[in-house]
C-alpha positions in Angstrom: -85.9 -98.7 22.3 -85.3 -97.0 25.6 -81.8 -97.6 24.9 -82.3 -95.8 21.7 -83.6 -93.2 23.5 -80.9 -92.8 26.1 -78.2 -93.3 23.1 -80.2 -90.6 21.3 -80.2 -88.4 24.6 -76.7 -89.1 24.9 -75.8 -88.5 21.4 -77.6 -85.2 21.8 -75.6 -84.2 24.8 -72.4 -85.1 23.2 -73.2 -83.5 20.1 -74.1 -80.2 22.1 -70.9 -80.8 23.8 -69.0 -81.0 20.7 -70.8 -78.2 19.3 -70.4 -76.2 22.4 -66.6 -77.0 22.3 -66.5 -76.0 18.6 -68.1 -72.8 19.1 -65.4 -71.9 21.8 -62.6 -72.9 19.9 -64.1 -70.6 17.2 -64.5 -67.9 19.3 -60.8 -68.4 20.6 -59.7 -68.7 16.8 -61.5 -65.4 16.4 -59.9 -63.7 19.2 -56.4 -65.3 18.1 -57.3 -64.0 14.6 -58.3 -60.5 15.9 -55.1 -60.4 18.0 -53.0 -61.4 14.8 -54.8 -58.8 12.8 -54.3 -56.3 15.4 -50.6 -57.1 15.6 -50.2 -57.1 11.8 -51.9 -53.8 11.7 -49.7 -52.8 14.2 -46.4 -53.8 12.6 -47.8 -52.6 9.2 -47.9 -49.3 11.1 -44.7 -49.4 12.6 -43.0 -50.4 9.1 -45.1 -47.6 7.6 -43.7 -44.9 10.1 -40.2 -46.6 9.9 -40.6 -46.0 6.2 -42.0 -42.5 6.3 -39.2 -41.6 8.9 -36.5 -42.8 6.6 -37.9 -41.1 3.6 -38.2 -37.8 5.6 -34.6 -38.4 6.6 -33.6 -38.9 3.1 -35.4 -36.0 2.0 -34.3 -33.7 4.7 -30.6 -34.6 3.6 -31.5 -34.3 -0.1 -32.8 -30.7 1.0 -30.1 -29.9 2.8 -27.6 -31.0 0.2 -29.7 -28.9 -2.3 -29.5 -26.0 -0.1 -25.8 -26.2 0.4 -25.5 -26.6 -3.7 -27.8 -23.4 -4.0 -26.0 -21.5 -1.3 -22.6 -22.4 -3.1 -23.6 -21.4 -6.6 -25.2 -18.1 -5.0 -21.6 -17.6 -3.3 -20.0 -18.3 -6.6 -22.4 -15.8 -8.4 -21.9 -13.0 -6.0 -18.2 -13.7 -6.2 -18.1 -13.7 -10.0 -20.5 -10.4 -9.8 -18.0 -8.6 -7.5 -14.9 -9.6 -9.9 -16.7 -8.5 -12.7 -18.0 -5.1 -11.2 -14.7 -4.3 -9.7 -12.9 -5.1 -13.0 -15.3 -2.6 -14.8 -15.2 0.0 -12.1 -11.2 0.0 -12.1 -11.6 0.4 -15.8 -14.2 3.3 -15.5 -11.9 4.8 -12.8 -9.0 4.9 -15.2 -11.0 6.5 -17.9 -12.2 9.0 -15.6 -8.5 9.7 -14.4 -7.4 10.0 -17.9 -10.2 12.4 -18.8 -9.4 14.6 -15.8 -5.7 14.4 -16.5 -6.6 15.5 -20.1 -9.0 18.3 -19.0 -6.4 19.6 -16.1 -3.6 19.4 -19.3 -6.2 21.3 -21.6 -7.0 23.9 -18.7 -3.5 24.4 -18.0 -2.6 24.7 -22.0 -5.4 27.3 -22.2 -4.4 29.2 -19.1 -1.0 29.5 -20.4 -2.1 30.7 -23.9 -4.6 33.3 -22.3 -1.8 34.7 -19.8 0.5 35.2 -22.7 -2.1 37.0 -24.5 -3.1 38.9 -21.6 0.6 39.9 -21.0 0.7 41.2 -24.7 -2.5 42.9 -24.1 -1.0 44.7 -21.0 2.3 45.6 -22.6 0.3 47.0 -25.7 -2.0 48.8 -23.3 1.0 50.5 -21.3 2.4 51.5 -24.7 -0.7 53.0 -25.8 -1.2 54.9 -22.6 2.3 56.2 -23.0 1.9 57.5 -26.6 -1.4 58.9 -25.8 -1.0 60.5 -22.4 1.5 63.5 -23.4 -0.8 64.1 -26.5 -4.2 66.1 -26.7 -6.8 67.1 -29.1 -6.8 65.7 -32.6 -3.6 63.5 -31.9 -5.7 61.4 -29.6 -8.4 59.2 -31.1 -12.1 60.0 -29.2 -12.5 58.1 -26.1 -9.1 56.3 -26.5 -8.3 56.8 -22.8 -11.3 55.3 -21.7 -11.3 52.6 -23.8 -7.8 51.6 -22.7 -9.0 51.9 -19.0 -11.7 49.5 -19.9 -9.3 47.1 -21.8 -7.1 47.4 -18.4 -10.0 46.7 -16.1 -11.0 43.5 -18.5 -7.4 42.3 -18.4 -7.4 42.2 -14.5 -10.9 40.6 -14.7 -9.6 37.8 -16.9 -6.8 37.1 -14.8 -9.2 36.7 -12.0 -11.2 34.4 -14.0 -8.3 32.4 -15.1 -7.7 31.5 -11.3 -11.3 29.9 -11.5 -10.6 27.2 -14.2 -9.3 24.6 -11.5 -13.0 24.8 -9.7 -16.4 24.0 -10.8 -18.1 21.5 -13.1 -16.7 20.9 -16.4 -19.4 22.9 -18.0 -18.9 25.8 -16.0 -15.4 25.6 -16.8 -15.8 25.4 -20.3 -18.3 28.6 -19.9 -15.3 30.5 -18.2 -12.9 29.7 -21.1 -15.6 30.7 -23.9 -16.0 34.0 -21.9 -12.3 34.4 -21.5 -11.6 33.7 -25.2 -14.2 36.2 -26.3 -13.2 39.0 -24.1 -9.7 38.3 -24.9 -10.4 38.9 -28.7 -12.3 41.8 -27.9 -9.6 43.2 -25.8 -7.2 42.8 -28.9 -9.6 44.1 -31.3 -10.0 47.3 -29.0 -6.2 48.1 -29.0 -6.0 47.4 -32.7 -9.1 50.1 -33.3 -7.3 52.5 -30.9 -3.8 52.1 -32.4 
């Protein structure tokens, strides 16, 4: 029995040693497992960082390409706008030039016609002055000389106004033309009345 006891003690010592070794091994395995888990986590973090960096590089390249495309489209749109605007402006300038040329021609024709009428008015006024300068009394219509002098002053004023046809706004020029036209008609009527 004593050998059983000794065996039992020995068995217990051996079992404890076996258990202790087993706990140490488990501890070592746990440390190794923790180290492997840490390494795996670090590797996963590194892989994730690489993937994120690669995705960011690709996104940056895509953004840069999109910006380049947008910039090119913007430049094309600006160039197209400039071409259309300059074409439209050229047409508008051409129309303005045509309108100005027509206005100058119209003013020129009006001035020529008005000068011709003024020359006739002046000639008729001289004739009437000569006719009535030597006459007196009943042979001269009342206030004929005064009215003839007024026609002469109006004629000079209209000649001065004709020089203003090339200056001013279109409306002002048109107003001058209308005024001259009315005054020419009035002078012609006055001369007809005196004669």
